[in-house]
N, C-alpha and C positions, 0 to 999 in steps of 0.2 A: 651603299648606305653604311655598311660596317666600316668601310675604309674612311668615310667621313667622320664617323664616331671616333675611330682610332686617332685620326689626325687631330681631333679636338680634345683628346684626353688631357693634354697638358694645360689647356685653357680651362677645362672643367675641374680637374683634380689637382692641378698644380704640378710641381716638380719634386723630385727626390734628390737632395744634395748628397752625393756619395761621400764626398770629403775624404776622411781618413777612416771610414767605417770598416775597411779591410784590416785595420790594425787597432783593435779594441784597447790594448794596453797603452798605445801611443795617444789615444783620444783623451784619456784621463790626464796624462802629462800635459798635453796641449791645452786642455781646459784650464788647468792651474796656471801655466805659463802665460797663456793669452789673456786670462782675466787680470793677472798682475800687470802685464805690459799695457793692456787697455786702460786700466786704472791710472797708471803712471802717465800715459799719453793724454788722457782727459785732464788730469790735474796739471800737468806741465803746460799744455797748450792754453788752458783756461787762465792759468797764472800769467802767461805771456800777454794774452789779450787784455786782462785786467790791468796789469802793470803799464802797458802801452797807453791805456786810456787814462789811468789815474795820475801818472807822473808827467807833469808838464814838460820836463826835460826830454821826454821821449816823443814829443809831438813833432816828429821830423819824418821826412819821406821814408827813410830806411825802416823805422819802426811802424809806420803805417802799413808798409808792405809786409813786414814781419807779422803784424797782427792779423792781416788777411791770410797769410800762409798758415798761421796757427788755427784760424777758423776753418780753413779748407782741410787741414789735417784732422781736426775734430770730425768734420763731415765725412771725410774719407774713411776713417776707422769706424764711425758709427753706422755707416751705410751697410756694413756687413758683419762686423765682429759680434754684436749682440746676438744676431741670428746664428752665427757660427757657434757661439757659446751654448746656446739652447740645443743645437744639434749634437754638439760634443757631449753634453751632459746626459742625454737620454737616448732611447732607441728611435725616437721620432726624428726623421731627417727631412721631413717635407717642408716645402715653402709654397705658398699660393702663387698662382699665375700673376696676380696683381702685385704681390710682394716681390716676385722675381723681376717684374718689369720696373718697379720702383728702384730696386737694388741696382739693376743694370744701368738705368738712367742716371742715378746718383753717382755711380762708379765712373761712368764715361764722362759726365759733365765735370765733376770735381777733379778727376785725374787730368782732363784737358786744361782746365783753368789753372791748375797748379803748374803744369809744364810751362805755360805762357807766363805765369806770374814769376817763376824762377828766372826767365829771360828778362823780364822787367826789372827784377832785383839786380841782375847782372849789369844792366844799363845804369841803374842807380849807382852801383859801385864804380862803374867806369867814370861817370861824371864826378863822383866824390874824389877819385884818385887823380884823374887826368885833367879835370877842370875845377879844382877846389875853390878858387876865387869866385867862380860863377855858379857854384852848386845851387844855392837857394834861388837864384834867378832862373836857372834852367828847370830845376825840379820843383816848380811852384805847385800849389795845391790843385789847380785846374788840370795840369798835365798828369799829376799822380792819379787823380780820379779818372781821367780819360784812359790811362794805361790799364788801370784795374778793370774798367768797363770793357775794354777790348778783350782782356783775358776772360772775363765772365761770359761775354757774348760768344766768343769763339768756342769755349768749352760747351756751352749750352747748345750751340748749333750742331756740334759734333754729336751730342747725345740725342738731340731731336731727330737727326737724320738716321743714325745708326741703331738706336734702340728699337723703333718700330720695325725696321727691316729685319733685325735679328730675331725679335720676338714672334714675328708672323711667318717665319720660315716653317715649311711643312716638316714635321718630325715623325710622321707615320706612327703615332702612338708612343714614341719613346719619351720617357719621363725622367730617366736617371741622368743627372748632370754629374760628370766625372770631375767635380770640383767641390769646394766648400762654400762657393758663392755663385751667383748667376753672372759669370764673366763671359764676355763676348766670344772669345775663341772657343770656350767649352760648349756654348750654346750653338755656335755655327757648326761644330763638328757633329752634333746630333742630327743635323738636317738630312733628309732622305731625298733632297733635290739638288740640282747643280747650284753650288754656292760661289762659283768663281767670280761672278759679278759683285757679289756682296763682299767677298774677300779683297777684291781689287779696290773697291770703294773704301773699305776699312784701312787698307794699306796706304791709300792716297791721303786719308785723314791723318794716319799715323805720321806720314811725312810732314804734313802741314802743322800738326799739333805737337809732335814729338821731335822730329829731326830739325825742322826749321828753327824752333826756339833754341835747341841745343847748339846749332850752328851760330846763332846770334850770341849765345853765351860764350862760346869759344872765341869768337871775334872780339867780344868785349874784354875777355881776359887776355887776349893777345895784346891789345892796346894797353891794358893795365900792367902786364909784365914788362912791356917796353918802357912805360913811364917809371916803373919801380927801378928798373936797371939804370935809369938816368939820375936817380936820387943818389947824391954823393955820400950822405951820412948813413951809417949803419942803423942808427936809431930811427931815421926817417923811413928807411926801407922796411924795418920791422913794424913800424906803425901802419904803413900802407898794406903790408902783408896781413896784419891782424884785422884790418878793415874788411878784407875779402875772404879770409880763410874759412870762417864759419859757413858762408854762403857756398863756397866751393866744395866743402865737405858734404853739405846737404845735397847739392846738385849731383855729386858723384854717387851717393847712396841711392838717390831716387831714380836717376836716369839709367844707372847701370842695370838694375833689375827690369825696368820698364822696356828698355830697348831689347833685352834678351827675349822677353815674352812676345812683344807686339810687332817686332820688325823681322820675324822669321816666318817662313812658310808654315802653313797650318799644322802639319804632322811632324815637323822636324824636332821639336823639343820634347823631352821626357815629361810625362804627366806629373810625376812626383816632383820633379824639379820646378815645373810650372807652379804647382800648388805652394811650395815653400817660398819661391821667389815672390809670388803674389802676396803671401802672408808677410814677407819681409817689407815690401814697399807699402803695404796697406796697414801695417801695425808697427813694425820695428822702426821704420823711418819716422813716422809721426811721433813716436815715443822719444826718439833720439834728438829730433830737431830742437825742442826747447832746451835740452841738456847741452847741445852743441853751442847754441847761441848764448846760454846763460854762463857756461863755464869759460867761454872765450871772450866774453864781452863785459868790460868793466862797468859800462853804463847800466846794463841790465842788472848786474850784481848790486850796484849802488841803489837802483830803484827798488829792488826786492828787499834790500836791507832797510830802506826807508819805510816801506810798507810794514815790514815786521816790527820795526821800532815803534811805529804808530799804534799797532795792535797791542804791543807790550805796554805802552803808556796808557792806553784805554783800559787795559785789564787792571793796572795798578791803581787807577782812579776808582 
């Protein structure tokens, strides 16, 4: 009976997110840095979404996918950063069992959707560079909606399968999660039962959700590189490169950290490295994405200038 009570401790009392509590001085620094980065991420991604909706010139497949990416980045950061800020601010490090389950589900679903959406965006760039004359015929509205639907369904299936399996693992009363959020690898490591089957299933999903889209991205950019090499004028090559450089930068930042964490055996990576890398792709990448697309894209800059000019005119009136 006592064993049963201990096993149910986490569902009854929730979890304790250890995070960076072993470094009190670091917590205050991280609170200020993360609050600033989170504010910039929310502002930047909200701006991208609004500009993509308000400016008719941006009603194209590329910006439809970009607005979706910004929405996912908002969800990605919001799924755990506010809770992390609360835990960093004071001595209370707890999160309820339901809160942990919601956080894990959001994290898995949004992360999976974003992986596949980045592959969809790579295909969009492939069509734009390699088949420019047929771009609008190929990337029609119905196909764009179908591709986004596939991304969403795949990410949700991943979360629907893995979240309950992870949350219902027996932990023999263990409540301390050695992370700042309810992340799957950290929760699996707490289990006091054989988790090889769960780890294998997680690895299989990682191949389908992470590696397969990455392979498709690399194939797309292989064709893009070949097409760019065939362009004779330097101006034409530069234009084609600029079309893809923002997306390629975002892919490198996002996938680099995710593969390091999720494609390794359970105990091979350092806990601290894992925490900072998770923080990187969960906060730094969503904060950088709008800046990358804004700074490198004349159309987005033009749309932003147009919005600001309208606001200025409205104030003057």
